[in-house]
N, C-alpha and C positions, 0 to 999 in steps of 0.2 A: 500717635502712636503709630506702628508698624501691626497689619496681618499682615498673615501669612496663609496656603492654600491645602486643605486635607485633601485631595483627590477622595473620591467618593466612585467611582471608576467612569465606565462610558457615559454618556445621556445617552436619555433614559427618561421620557417625557411625566414618568412617574417624581420623581426623588428632581427639587430647586435646586438650584447655583450653577448651574452650563455655565460654561465659561468656552473661551475656544483663546488657546493659540497662536498671537502675532504678534510673529516678529522673535516666536521664543518669549513674548509675554503674558503673561497670563489674561482675556477682558470677559466682565461678565457679557451676558448674551441675553437674545430672544430670539429659543427658533419659534419659526412661521413652518415652516415643512419642512419635510424628509422624503426626499428616493434619491434609489440606487447608490445607495454611500456618499449624499451632495445632501444638504441643507441647507438651505434659503432660512439667514439673518437680521437681526437685529443686534446694532451694540450701543452705546449712550455716548450721547457725540458728535455720530454719522445722522448724516439725514436721510437715506437708501439704506435699504436694504440691502443684500447681495450673499453670495454665496463662497459657504467653507467646505470645506471636506468633515467628512465628519470626524471620519481620526482626532481632526485636529478641536474637533467636543468634548464637554468629561466636565461631569459630574463634583462640582465641589462645592468645602465652605469653607471658612472664614472661620482661625485659630488665629485667638492670639497672640502671643510670645510668651509660652511659658508652658499654654493645652495642651502641649501630646502633639503634633502637630503629623 
């Protein structure tokens, strides 16, 4: 079954579900640190940390089709 994302808003550490948009596709990530609009993140199946613009990271939750995304 396919899930969709409901964007909760810009990244804040108080909410679950940070996702980074890479090449137009959302990928769940862990935010290590944030400084001057740049976040150091890790994503599943990628062995190293890397930098991403904070604008590309959103808090989101997965919803099932028909659940009102």
